[in-house]
N, C-alpha and C positions, 0 to 999 in steps of 0.2 A: 397234639396239644400238650398231653401229659408230659412227654419227654422234653418239650420246650420249657415248661414251667420248672421241671426238675433241674434241667440244665442251668437255667438262669439263677434259681435259688441256690444251687450248689456253688456256682461261680461267686455269688455275692457273699455267701458264708466263707468260702475260701479266701476271699479278698479282704477280710477283716485283718488289718495290719497290727496284730497284738504287740509286736516289738516297738513299733512307732508309738502306739497308744501308751504303753507302760512307761517308756522313757519320757514322753511328753508330760504325762500325769505326775510321775514321781520325781523326776529329775529336772523337769522343765527345760529339756534339751530336745534337739531333733537328732534322732539316731542316724539320720543320713549324713550328718556332719561329723560322725565319730567313726574311727577305724576305717573299715572298708566301705562305709556308707550303706551297708546292707541292713535290712530290717529284721533279719532272722536272729535266732538265739545265740549263735556263735559270736556275732558282732555285738549283741547286747551284753554278753559276757565281758567284752572288752571295755565296757564302761566301769568295770570293777565291782559292779553290783551283782553278786551271784543270785540273789533272790529274784531280781528282775530277769536275769538270764534264764534261770530254770523255770520261772513263771512263763516267759515267752515260749520256751520249749514245750511246756505242758499245754498251754492254750493253743499253740499251733498244731499239736497232735490231736487234741480234743475237737478242734473245729473240723477235723476230717472224720474222726470217729463217729460223732453223733449223727451227721447226715448220711454217711456211708452205711452204718448199721441200720438206720431207719429205712433207707431205700432197699437195702439187702432183705429186710424182713417184709416190706410192703410192696416193693416193685423190683424184684430180683433181676428182671431183664435189663434194668437200667443201672446196675451197680457200677459198671465200668465207665459209663457216661458220667455218672455222678462223681466218681473218683477223678477222672480226667478234668472235669470242670472245677472241682475244688482245688486241684493242684494248679491249674492255669490261673485261677483266681488269686492264689497266693503269690505266684510268680509275676502276674500282670494285674495287680489290684486297681480297680477303677478309681479308688479314693486317692491314690498316690501317682496319678498320671501313668499308670501301667508299669511302674518301676518297683517291684517287690522283692521278696526273698528268693532263696535258692530252692525252696520247696522240700528240703529233706525231712524236717520234722513232720510236715503235713503228709509227706509220703509214708513215713513210719506209721502214722495214724491210719492211712489207707491200707497198708500192708496188714496190720493187726486186725482191722475190721473185715478184710476179705478172707484172710487165712492166717491164723495165729502162728502156724509153723513157719511160713515165709517171713513173718514179722521177726521171729526169733533168729532165723537165718541171717537176716540183714543186721540185726543188733549184734549178734555174735561176731560177724565179720567186721562190723564197724569198730567194736571194742578191741578186737585182736589187732587190727590195723592201727588203731589209735595208740594202744599200749606200745607198739613197736616204733611208730613214726611220730606221734604227737601232732599229726596233721589232721584236722577235722575234715578238710576238703578231700584228701586222699581216702580217708575212712569212708566218707559218704559215697565216693565214686566206686570203691571196691565193694561196699555194702550193696549198692544198687546193681552192680554187675553180678553179684552172687545170686540174686533172685532169679533172673532168667536162666543162669547156669544150673541152679538147683532144679528149677522146673523142667529144663531140658533133660536132665539126667533121670529125674524120678517120676514126673507125671506128664510133661509136655502140655499140660492144661494152661490156658490163658497166657501162653508164651509170647504171643504177639503184643498183647497189652503191656506186659511187664518189660518187654524189649523196647517198646516205644517210651515207656517211663524212664528207662535207663538212658536212652538217647536225649530225653528232655533234661535229665540230671546232668549229662555231659554238657549240654547247651548252657545250663545255668551256672556251670562251673568252668566255663571256657577261660575266664581270666585266671582262676586258680590253677588250671592246667598249665597255662603259660608260666605262671610263677613257680610252680613245681618243677617244670622243665628247666627253668633258669636258676633254680635253687634260691628263689626269692620269697617263697611262701612263708607266712608267719605260722609258728607253732601255736597251739591253743592250750590254755589251762582250763580244765573243766572242774577243778576242785580247789 
């Protein structure tokens, strides 16, 4: 019963669509009608409002950090269940007919909550890739790939979970991968 309650609550917290809420509240627009139609921070930046873009990024990270840290401290056996449910909530939110974001900011919150070192591995690879390519999607894919590679080389702990997360990130970026392959992907301005 405990794991069921934790799973449902984690999913519901993860499914809070902050990008959708911020754009609706401040700009009176539907983020799904802008840019890629995605509710995540990268697409919110496309509105031209950096405050809302970074606000979305921050809130999508925090909505993972708070429940994961709480569960890690109080129910450590369920930390990976919680993490997965939060991620799935963001990608498939019940409030938006299961059509959500790509999960990268939420994944960053999960990474830092579980192990700060792998959080920094992801961020370092993300920024290095972004400085070279200016593609947020490519940066997210390589950042996500770097985590299981790092774990495989140095600890091999939790490798299965983070490999599954990488596969999920590939799934959420499948359209971006096609555009990258066809040289049609949009570059992102983060400042």
